[in-house]
Structure formats: C-alpha cells, structure tokens
mmCIF entry with sequence, helices, sheets and N, C-alpha, C, O atoms, coordinates in Angstrom:
data_MODEL
# 
_entry.id   MODEL 
# 
_entity.id                         1 
_entity.type                       polymer 
_entity.pdbx_number_of_molecules   1 
# 
_entity_poly.entity_id                      1 
_entity_poly.type                           'polypeptide(L)' 
_entity_poly.nstd_linkage                   no 
_entity_poly.nstd_monomer                   no 
_entity_poly.pdbx_seq_one_letter_code       
;(UNK)(UNK)(UNK)(UNK)(UNK)(UNK)(UNK)(UNK)(UNK)(UNK)(UNK)(UNK)(UNK)(UNK)(UNK)(UNK)
(UNK)(UNK)(UNK)(UNK)(UNK)(UNK)(UNK)(UNK)(UNK)(UNK)(UNK)(UNK)(UNK)(UNK)(UNK)(UNK)
(UNK)(UNK)(UNK)(UNK)(UNK)(UNK)(UNK)(UNK)
;
_entity_poly.pdbx_seq_one_letter_code_can   XXXXXXXXXXXXXXXXXXXXXXXXXXXXXXXXXXXXXXXX 
_entity_poly.pdbx_strand_id                 A 
# 
loop_
_entity_poly_seq.entity_id 
_entity_poly_seq.num 
_entity_poly_seq.mon_id 
_entity_poly_seq.hetero 
1 1  UNK n 
1 2  UNK n 
1 3  UNK n 
1 4  UNK n 
1 5  UNK n 
1 6  UNK n 
1 7  UNK n 
1 8  UNK n 
1 9  UNK n 
1 10 UNK n 
1 11 UNK n 
1 12 UNK n 
1 13 UNK n 
1 14 UNK n 
1 15 UNK n 
1 16 UNK n 
1 17 UNK n 
1 18 UNK n 
1 19 UNK n 
1 20 UNK n 
1 21 UNK n 
1 22 UNK n 
1 23 UNK n 
1 24 UNK n 
1 25 UNK n 
1 26 UNK n 
1 27 UNK n 
1 28 UNK n 
1 29 UNK n 
1 30 UNK n 
1 31 UNK n 
1 32 UNK n 
1 33 UNK n 
1 34 UNK n 
1 35 UNK n 
1 36 UNK n 
1 37 UNK n 
1 38 UNK n 
1 39 UNK n 
1 40 UNK n 
# 
_struct_asym.id          A 
_struct_asym.entity_id   1 
# 
loop_
_struct_conf.conf_type_id 
_struct_conf.id 
_struct_conf.pdbx_PDB_helix_id 
_struct_conf.beg_label_comp_id 
_struct_conf.beg_label_asym_id 
_struct_conf.beg_label_seq_id 
_struct_conf.pdbx_beg_PDB_ins_code 
_struct_conf.end_label_comp_id 
_struct_conf.end_label_asym_id 
_struct_conf.end_label_seq_id 
_struct_conf.pdbx_end_PDB_ins_code 
_struct_conf.beg_auth_comp_id 
_struct_conf.beg_auth_asym_id 
_struct_conf.beg_auth_seq_id 
_struct_conf.end_auth_comp_id 
_struct_conf.end_auth_asym_id 
_struct_conf.end_auth_seq_id 
_struct_conf.pdbx_PDB_helix_class 
_struct_conf.details 
_struct_conf.pdbx_PDB_helix_length 
HELX_P HELX_P1 AA1 UNK A 10 ? UNK A 23 ? UNK A 10 UNK A 23 1 ? 14 
HELX_P HELX_P2 AA2 UNK A 33 ? UNK A 35 ? UNK A 33 UNK A 35 5 ? 3  
# 
_struct_conf_type.id          HELX_P 
_struct_conf_type.criteria    ? 
_struct_conf_type.reference   ? 
# 
loop_
_atom_site.group_PDB 
_atom_site.id 
_atom_site.type_symbol 
_atom_site.label_atom_id 
_atom_site.label_alt_id 
_atom_site.label_comp_id 
_atom_site.label_asym_id 
_atom_site.label_entity_id 
_atom_site.label_seq_id 
_atom_site.pdbx_PDB_ins_code 
_atom_site.Cartn_x 
_atom_site.Cartn_y 
_atom_site.Cartn_z 
_atom_site.occupancy 
_atom_site.B_iso_or_equiv 
_atom_site.pdbx_formal_charge 
_atom_site.auth_seq_id 
_atom_site.auth_comp_id 
_atom_site.auth_asym_id 
_atom_site.auth_atom_id 
_atom_site.pdbx_PDB_model_num 
ATOM 1   N N  . UNK A 1 1  ? -3.124  -0.262  10.307  1.00 0.00 ? 1  UNK A N  1 
ATOM 2   C CA . UNK A 1 1  ? -3.051  -1.759  10.616  1.00 0.00 ? 1  UNK A CA 1 
ATOM 3   C C  . UNK A 1 1  ? -3.861  -2.474  9.534   1.00 0.00 ? 1  UNK A C  1 
ATOM 4   O O  . UNK A 1 1  ? -4.919  -2.006  9.113   1.00 0.00 ? 1  UNK A O  1 
ATOM 5   N N  . UNK A 1 2  ? -3.355  -3.578  9.114   1.00 0.00 ? 2  UNK A N  1 
ATOM 6   C CA . UNK A 1 2  ? -3.924  -4.404  8.073   1.00 0.00 ? 2  UNK A CA 1 
ATOM 7   C C  . UNK A 1 2  ? -5.172  -5.069  8.608   1.00 0.00 ? 2  UNK A C  1 
ATOM 8   O O  . UNK A 1 2  ? -5.228  -5.410  9.789   1.00 0.00 ? 2  UNK A O  1 
ATOM 9   N N  . UNK A 1 3  ? -6.193  -5.264  7.752   1.00 0.00 ? 3  UNK A N  1 
ATOM 10  C CA . UNK A 1 3  ? -7.386  -5.979  8.145   1.00 0.00 ? 3  UNK A CA 1 
ATOM 11  C C  . UNK A 1 3  ? -7.138  -7.468  8.270   1.00 0.00 ? 3  UNK A C  1 
ATOM 12  O O  . UNK A 1 3  ? -6.528  -8.059  7.379   1.00 0.00 ? 3  UNK A O  1 
ATOM 13  N N  . UNK A 1 4  ? -7.581  -8.085  9.327   1.00 0.00 ? 4  UNK A N  1 
ATOM 14  C CA . UNK A 1 4  ? -7.439  -9.502  9.419   1.00 0.00 ? 4  UNK A CA 1 
ATOM 15  C C  . UNK A 1 4  ? -8.567  -10.223 8.589   1.00 0.00 ? 4  UNK A C  1 
ATOM 16  O O  . UNK A 1 4  ? -9.758  -9.913  8.623   1.00 0.00 ? 4  UNK A O  1 
ATOM 17  N N  . UNK A 1 5  ? -8.014  -11.224 7.846   1.00 0.00 ? 5  UNK A N  1 
ATOM 18  C CA . UNK A 1 5  ? -8.951  -11.972 6.943   1.00 0.00 ? 5  UNK A CA 1 
ATOM 19  C C  . UNK A 1 5  ? -9.456  -13.262 7.657   1.00 0.00 ? 5  UNK A C  1 
ATOM 20  O O  . UNK A 1 5  ? -10.271 -14.003 7.106   1.00 0.00 ? 5  UNK A O  1 
ATOM 21  N N  . UNK A 1 6  ? -8.970  -13.504 8.851   1.00 0.00 ? 6  UNK A N  1 
ATOM 22  C CA . UNK A 1 6  ? -9.321  -14.765 9.515   1.00 0.00 ? 6  UNK A CA 1 
ATOM 23  C C  . UNK A 1 6  ? -10.766 -14.816 9.872   1.00 0.00 ? 6  UNK A C  1 
ATOM 24  O O  . UNK A 1 6  ? -11.315 -15.907 10.029  1.00 0.00 ? 6  UNK A O  1 
ATOM 25  N N  . UNK A 1 7  ? -11.419 -13.674 10.011  1.00 0.00 ? 7  UNK A N  1 
ATOM 26  C CA . UNK A 1 7  ? -12.822 -13.697 10.406  1.00 0.00 ? 7  UNK A CA 1 
ATOM 27  C C  . UNK A 1 7  ? -13.830 -13.625 9.236   1.00 0.00 ? 7  UNK A C  1 
ATOM 28  O O  . UNK A 1 7  ? -15.046 -13.637 9.425   1.00 0.00 ? 7  UNK A O  1 
ATOM 29  N N  . UNK A 1 8  ? -13.260 -13.552 8.029   1.00 0.00 ? 8  UNK A N  1 
ATOM 30  C CA . UNK A 1 8  ? -14.102 -13.573 6.760   1.00 0.00 ? 8  UNK A CA 1 
ATOM 31  C C  . UNK A 1 8  ? -14.387 -14.991 6.334   1.00 0.00 ? 8  UNK A C  1 
ATOM 32  O O  . UNK A 1 8  ? -13.585 -15.895 6.564   1.00 0.00 ? 8  UNK A O  1 
ATOM 33  N N  . UNK A 1 9  ? -15.579 -15.189 5.687   1.00 0.00 ? 9  UNK A N  1 
ATOM 34  C CA . UNK A 1 9  ? -15.816 -16.547 5.208   1.00 0.00 ? 9  UNK A CA 1 
ATOM 35  C C  . UNK A 1 9  ? -15.051 -16.752 3.889   1.00 0.00 ? 9  UNK A C  1 
ATOM 36  O O  . UNK A 1 9  ? -14.549 -15.796 3.298   1.00 0.00 ? 9  UNK A O  1 
ATOM 37  N N  . UNK A 1 10 ? -14.977 -17.949 3.462   1.00 0.00 ? 10 UNK A N  1 
ATOM 38  C CA . UNK A 1 10 ? -14.240 -18.152 2.198   1.00 0.00 ? 10 UNK A CA 1 
ATOM 39  C C  . UNK A 1 10 ? -14.852 -17.462 1.046   1.00 0.00 ? 10 UNK A C  1 
ATOM 40  O O  . UNK A 1 10 ? -14.139 -16.981 0.166   1.00 0.00 ? 10 UNK A O  1 
ATOM 41  N N  . UNK A 1 11 ? -16.217 -17.386 1.007   1.00 0.00 ? 11 UNK A N  1 
ATOM 42  C CA . UNK A 1 11 ? -16.856 -16.701 -0.175  1.00 0.00 ? 11 UNK A CA 1 
ATOM 43  C C  . UNK A 1 11 ? -16.681 -15.254 -0.043  1.00 0.00 ? 11 UNK A C  1 
ATOM 44  O O  . UNK A 1 11 ? -16.668 -14.608 -1.091  1.00 0.00 ? 11 UNK A O  1 
ATOM 45  N N  . UNK A 1 12 ? -16.537 -14.605 1.126   1.00 0.00 ? 12 UNK A N  1 
ATOM 46  C CA . UNK A 1 12 ? -16.173 -13.164 1.125   1.00 0.00 ? 12 UNK A CA 1 
ATOM 47  C C  . UNK A 1 12 ? -14.781 -12.978 0.653   1.00 0.00 ? 12 UNK A C  1 
ATOM 48  O O  . UNK A 1 12 ? -14.536 -12.013 -0.070  1.00 0.00 ? 12 UNK A O  1 
ATOM 49  N N  . UNK A 1 13 ? -13.847 -13.806 0.989   1.00 0.00 ? 13 UNK A N  1 
ATOM 50  C CA . UNK A 1 13 ? -12.441 -13.692 0.533   1.00 0.00 ? 13 UNK A CA 1 
ATOM 51  C C  . UNK A 1 13 ? -12.388 -13.891 -1.025  1.00 0.00 ? 13 UNK A C  1 
ATOM 52  O O  . UNK A 1 13 ? -11.692 -13.133 -1.702  1.00 0.00 ? 13 UNK A O  1 
ATOM 53  N N  . UNK A 1 14 ? -13.070 -14.840 -1.563  1.00 0.00 ? 14 UNK A N  1 
ATOM 54  C CA . UNK A 1 14 ? -13.121 -15.001 -3.006  1.00 0.00 ? 14 UNK A CA 1 
ATOM 55  C C  . UNK A 1 14 ? -13.721 -13.820 -3.680  1.00 0.00 ? 14 UNK A C  1 
ATOM 56  O O  . UNK A 1 14 ? -13.173 -13.350 -4.677  1.00 0.00 ? 14 UNK A O  1 
ATOM 57  N N  . UNK A 1 15 ? -14.821 -13.308 -3.192  1.00 0.00 ? 15 UNK A N  1 
ATOM 58  C CA . UNK A 1 15 ? -15.402 -12.172 -3.778  1.00 0.00 ? 15 UNK A CA 1 
ATOM 59  C C  . UNK A 1 15 ? -14.538 -10.895 -3.780  1.00 0.00 ? 15 UNK A C  1 
ATOM 60  O O  . UNK A 1 15 ? -14.628 -10.062 -4.681  1.00 0.00 ? 15 UNK A O  1 
ATOM 61  N N  . UNK A 1 16 ? -13.671 -10.773 -2.703  1.00 0.00 ? 16 UNK A N  1 
ATOM 62  C CA . UNK A 1 16 ? -12.821 -9.633  -2.603  1.00 0.00 ? 16 UNK A CA 1 
ATOM 63  C C  . UNK A 1 16 ? -11.674 -9.811  -3.606  1.00 0.00 ? 16 UNK A C  1 
ATOM 64  O O  . UNK A 1 16 ? -11.310 -8.848  -4.281  1.00 0.00 ? 16 UNK A O  1 
ATOM 65  N N  . UNK A 1 17 ? -11.097 -11.003 -3.724  1.00 0.00 ? 17 UNK A N  1 
ATOM 66  C CA . UNK A 1 17 ? -10.007 -11.255 -4.670  1.00 0.00 ? 17 UNK A CA 1 
ATOM 67  C C  . UNK A 1 17 ? -10.449 -11.058 -6.149  1.00 0.00 ? 17 UNK A C  1 
ATOM 68  O O  . UNK A 1 17 ? -9.770  -10.434 -6.964  1.00 0.00 ? 17 UNK A O  1 
ATOM 69  N N  . UNK A 1 18 ? -11.629 -11.638 -6.420  1.00 0.00 ? 18 UNK A N  1 
ATOM 70  C CA . UNK A 1 18 ? -12.152 -11.517 -7.767  1.00 0.00 ? 18 UNK A CA 1 
ATOM 71  C C  . UNK A 1 18 ? -12.453 -10.087 -8.080  1.00 0.00 ? 18 UNK A C  1 
ATOM 72  O O  . UNK A 1 18 ? -12.114 -9.593  -9.155  1.00 0.00 ? 18 UNK A O  1 
ATOM 73  N N  . UNK A 1 19 ? -13.061 -9.442  -7.190  1.00 0.00 ? 19 UNK A N  1 
ATOM 74  C CA . UNK A 1 19 ? -13.394 -7.988  -7.488  1.00 0.00 ? 19 UNK A CA 1 
ATOM 75  C C  . UNK A 1 19 ? -12.139 -7.143  -7.708  1.00 0.00 ? 19 UNK A C  1 
ATOM 76  O O  . UNK A 1 19 ? -12.122 -6.297  -8.602  1.00 0.00 ? 19 UNK A O  1 
ATOM 77  N N  . UNK A 1 20 ? -11.075 -7.357  -6.898  1.00 0.00 ? 20 UNK A N  1 
ATOM 78  C CA . UNK A 1 20 ? -9.871  -6.634  -7.092  1.00 0.00 ? 20 UNK A CA 1 
ATOM 79  C C  . UNK A 1 20 ? -9.248  -6.990  -8.505  1.00 0.00 ? 20 UNK A C  1 
ATOM 80  O O  . UNK A 1 20 ? -8.746  -6.122  -9.219  1.00 0.00 ? 20 UNK A O  1 
ATOM 81  N N  . UNK A 1 21 ? -9.311  -8.237  -8.837  1.00 0.00 ? 21 UNK A N  1 
ATOM 82  C CA . UNK A 1 21 ? -8.698  -8.657  -10.144 1.00 0.00 ? 21 UNK A CA 1 
ATOM 83  C C  . UNK A 1 21 ? -9.488  -8.086  -11.328 1.00 0.00 ? 21 UNK A C  1 
ATOM 84  O O  . UNK A 1 21 ? -8.927  -7.752  -12.371 1.00 0.00 ? 21 UNK A O  1 
ATOM 85  N N  . UNK A 1 22 ? -10.790 -7.988  -11.134 1.00 0.00 ? 22 UNK A N  1 
ATOM 86  C CA . UNK A 1 22 ? -11.526 -7.391  -12.310 1.00 0.00 ? 22 UNK A CA 1 
ATOM 87  C C  . UNK A 1 22 ? -11.406 -5.895  -12.400 1.00 0.00 ? 22 UNK A C  1 
ATOM 88  O O  . UNK A 1 22 ? -11.704 -5.355  -13.466 1.00 0.00 ? 22 UNK A O  1 
ATOM 89  N N  . UNK A 1 23 ? -11.010 -5.197  -11.409 1.00 0.00 ? 23 UNK A N  1 
ATOM 90  C CA . UNK A 1 23 ? -10.760 -3.807  -11.399 1.00 0.00 ? 23 UNK A CA 1 
ATOM 91  C C  . UNK A 1 23 ? -9.496  -3.397  -12.134 1.00 0.00 ? 23 UNK A C  1 
ATOM 92  O O  . UNK A 1 23 ? -9.357  -2.267  -12.600 1.00 0.00 ? 23 UNK A O  1 
ATOM 93  N N  . UNK A 1 24 ? -8.577  -4.358  -12.223 1.00 0.00 ? 24 UNK A N  1 
ATOM 94  C CA . UNK A 1 24 ? -7.247  -4.119  -12.756 1.00 0.00 ? 24 UNK A CA 1 
ATOM 95  C C  . UNK A 1 24 ? -7.335  -4.133  -14.300 1.00 0.00 ? 24 UNK A C  1 
ATOM 96  O O  . UNK A 1 24 ? -8.165  -4.835  -14.877 1.00 0.00 ? 24 UNK A O  1 
ATOM 97  N N  . UNK A 1 25 ? -6.451  -3.336  -14.958 1.00 0.00 ? 25 UNK A N  1 
ATOM 98  C CA . UNK A 1 25 ? -6.367  -3.372  -16.423 1.00 0.00 ? 25 UNK A CA 1 
ATOM 99  C C  . UNK A 1 25 ? -5.577  -4.630  -16.806 1.00 0.00 ? 25 UNK A C  1 
ATOM 100 O O  . UNK A 1 25 ? -4.856  -5.173  -15.970 1.00 0.00 ? 25 UNK A O  1 
ATOM 101 N N  . UNK A 1 26 ? -5.699  -5.108  -18.066 1.00 0.00 ? 26 UNK A N  1 
ATOM 102 C CA . UNK A 1 26 ? -4.970  -6.282  -18.531 1.00 0.00 ? 26 UNK A CA 1 
ATOM 103 C C  . UNK A 1 26 ? -3.412  -6.023  -18.400 1.00 0.00 ? 26 UNK A C  1 
ATOM 104 O O  . UNK A 1 26 ? -2.939  -4.922  -18.680 1.00 0.00 ? 26 UNK A O  1 
ATOM 105 N N  . UNK A 1 27 ? -2.677  -7.026  -17.987 1.00 0.00 ? 27 UNK A N  1 
ATOM 106 C CA . UNK A 1 27 ? -1.276  -6.907  -17.835 1.00 0.00 ? 27 UNK A CA 1 
ATOM 107 C C  . UNK A 1 27 ? -0.563  -6.767  -19.162 1.00 0.00 ? 27 UNK A C  1 
ATOM 108 O O  . UNK A 1 27 ? -0.833  -7.537  -20.084 1.00 0.00 ? 27 UNK A O  1 
ATOM 109 N N  . UNK A 1 28 ? 0.318   -5.828  -19.283 1.00 0.00 ? 28 UNK A N  1 
ATOM 110 C CA . UNK A 1 28 ? 1.167   -5.599  -20.435 1.00 0.00 ? 28 UNK A CA 1 
ATOM 111 C C  . UNK A 1 28 ? 2.054   -6.771  -20.720 1.00 0.00 ? 28 UNK A C  1 
ATOM 112 O O  . UNK A 1 28 ? 2.256   -7.179  -21.864 1.00 0.00 ? 28 UNK A O  1 
ATOM 113 N N  . UNK A 1 29 ? 2.625   -7.346  -19.545 1.00 0.00 ? 29 UNK A N  1 
ATOM 114 C CA . UNK A 1 29 ? 3.549   -8.459  -19.689 1.00 0.00 ? 29 UNK A CA 1 
ATOM 115 C C  . UNK A 1 29 ? 2.938   -9.789  -20.198 1.00 0.00 ? 29 UNK A C  1 
ATOM 116 O O  . UNK A 1 29 ? 3.579   -10.576 -20.893 1.00 0.00 ? 29 UNK A O  1 
ATOM 117 N N  . UNK A 1 30 ? 1.653   -9.990  -19.806 1.00 0.00 ? 30 UNK A N  1 
ATOM 118 C CA . UNK A 1 30 ? 0.982   -11.304 -20.202 1.00 0.00 ? 30 UNK A CA 1 
ATOM 119 C C  . UNK A 1 30 ? 0.078   -11.085 -21.347 1.00 0.00 ? 30 UNK A C  1 
ATOM 120 O O  . UNK A 1 30 ? -0.532  -12.056 -21.795 1.00 0.00 ? 30 UNK A O  1 
ATOM 121 N N  . UNK A 1 31 ? -0.077  -9.896  -21.878 1.00 0.00 ? 31 UNK A N  1 
ATOM 122 C CA . UNK A 1 31 ? -0.945  -9.726  -23.036 1.00 0.00 ? 31 UNK A CA 1 
ATOM 123 C C  . UNK A 1 31 ? -0.347  -10.432 -24.241 1.00 0.00 ? 31 UNK A C  1 
ATOM 124 O O  . UNK A 1 31 ? 0.798   -10.186 -24.622 1.00 0.00 ? 31 UNK A O  1 
ATOM 125 N N  . UNK A 1 32 ? -1.176  -11.352 -24.859 1.00 0.00 ? 32 UNK A N  1 
ATOM 126 C CA . UNK A 1 32 ? -0.750  -12.132 -25.980 1.00 0.00 ? 32 UNK A CA 1 
ATOM 127 C C  . UNK A 1 32 ? 0.105   -13.347 -25.636 1.00 0.00 ? 32 UNK A C  1 
ATOM 128 O O  . UNK A 1 32 ? 0.623   -14.024 -26.525 1.00 0.00 ? 32 UNK A O  1 
ATOM 129 N N  . UNK A 1 33 ? 0.248   -13.622 -24.326 1.00 0.00 ? 33 UNK A N  1 
ATOM 130 C CA . UNK A 1 33 ? 1.030   -14.811 -23.858 1.00 0.00 ? 33 UNK A CA 1 
ATOM 131 C C  . UNK A 1 33 ? 0.616   -16.066 -24.458 1.00 0.00 ? 33 UNK A C  1 
ATOM 132 O O  . UNK A 1 33 ? 1.451   -16.846 -24.917 1.00 0.00 ? 33 UNK A O  1 
ATOM 133 N N  . UNK A 1 34 ? -0.733  -16.319 -24.478 1.00 0.00 ? 34 UNK A N  1 
ATOM 134 C CA . UNK A 1 34 ? -1.262  -17.578 -24.864 1.00 0.00 ? 34 UNK A CA 1 
ATOM 135 C C  . UNK A 1 34 ? -1.111  -17.801 -26.426 1.00 0.00 ? 34 UNK A C  1 
ATOM 136 O O  . UNK A 1 34 ? -1.156  -18.933 -26.905 1.00 0.00 ? 34 UNK A O  1 
ATOM 137 N N  . UNK A 1 35 ? -0.936  -16.702 -27.170 1.00 0.00 ? 35 UNK A N  1 
ATOM 138 C CA . UNK A 1 35 ? -0.762  -16.901 -28.602 1.00 0.00 ? 35 UNK A CA 1 
ATOM 139 C C  . UNK A 1 35 ? 0.623   -17.339 -28.981 1.00 0.00 ? 35 UNK A C  1 
ATOM 140 O O  . UNK A 1 35 ? 0.849   -17.765 -30.114 1.00 0.00 ? 35 UNK A O  1 
ATOM 141 N N  . UNK A 1 36 ? 1.569   -17.245 -28.048 1.00 0.00 ? 36 UNK A N  1 
ATOM 142 C CA . UNK A 1 36 ? 2.930   -17.672 -28.216 1.00 0.00 ? 36 UNK A CA 1 
ATOM 143 C C  . UNK A 1 36 ? 3.554   -17.114 -29.463 1.00 0.00 ? 36 UNK A C  1 
ATOM 144 O O  . UNK A 1 36 ? 4.231   -17.860 -30.170 1.00 0.00 ? 36 UNK A O  1 
ATOM 145 N N  . UNK A 1 37 ? 3.376   -15.872 -29.778 1.00 0.00 ? 37 UNK A N  1 
ATOM 146 C CA . UNK A 1 37 ? 3.930   -15.192 -30.913 1.00 0.00 ? 37 UNK A CA 1 
ATOM 147 C C  . UNK A 1 37 ? 5.470   -15.180 -30.723 1.00 0.00 ? 37 UNK A C  1 
ATOM 148 O O  . UNK A 1 37 ? 5.990   -15.015 -29.620 1.00 0.00 ? 37 UNK A O  1 
ATOM 149 N N  . UNK A 1 38 ? 6.146   -15.362 -31.844 1.00 0.00 ? 38 UNK A N  1 
ATOM 150 C CA . UNK A 1 38 ? 7.617   -15.308 -31.802 1.00 0.00 ? 38 UNK A CA 1 
ATOM 151 C C  . UNK A 1 38 ? 8.050   -13.885 -31.852 1.00 0.00 ? 38 UNK A C  1 
ATOM 152 O O  . UNK A 1 38 ? 7.352   -13.060 -32.442 1.00 0.00 ? 38 UNK A O  1 
ATOM 153 N N  . UNK A 1 39 ? 9.151   -13.553 -31.273 1.00 0.00 ? 39 UNK A N  1 
ATOM 154 C CA . UNK A 1 39 ? 9.672   -12.144 -31.282 1.00 0.00 ? 39 UNK A CA 1 
ATOM 155 C C  . UNK A 1 39 ? 10.140  -11.932 -32.718 1.00 0.00 ? 39 UNK A C  1 
ATOM 156 O O  . UNK A 1 39 ? 10.661  -12.850 -33.352 1.00 0.00 ? 39 UNK A O  1 
ATOM 157 N N  . UNK A 1 40 ? 9.952   -10.713 -33.225 1.00 0.00 ? 40 UNK A N  1 
ATOM 158 C CA . UNK A 1 40 ? 10.317  -10.341 -34.611 1.00 0.00 ? 40 UNK A CA 1 
ATOM 159 C C  . UNK A 1 40 ? 11.812  -10.143 -34.682 1.00 0.00 ? 40 UNK A C  1 
ATOM 160 O O  . UNK A 1 40 ? 12.343  -9.827  -35.746 1.00 0.00 ? 40 UNK A O  1 
# 
C-alpha cells in the first residue's frame, strides 16, 4: 500500500522530492539541452 502524503508537512514533502531528485543520475535526454546544439 502506498504511503499517504496528506499527513506530511510541506517541508517534509519538499525534502523528499529534492532528495530523490539529487539521488538520480543526470538525464541522457536533457543533457546539453540548454546549449541548444544543432544536430550534426
């Protein structure tokens, strides 16, 4: 059964989301996205 987030404070939810995001490796799809390099 999934854990209910209704009883967590906003700061607890933000910390959980930020922690999960920081544990992930950089996305291959979005790597270099902001450089807007043209396809060769």
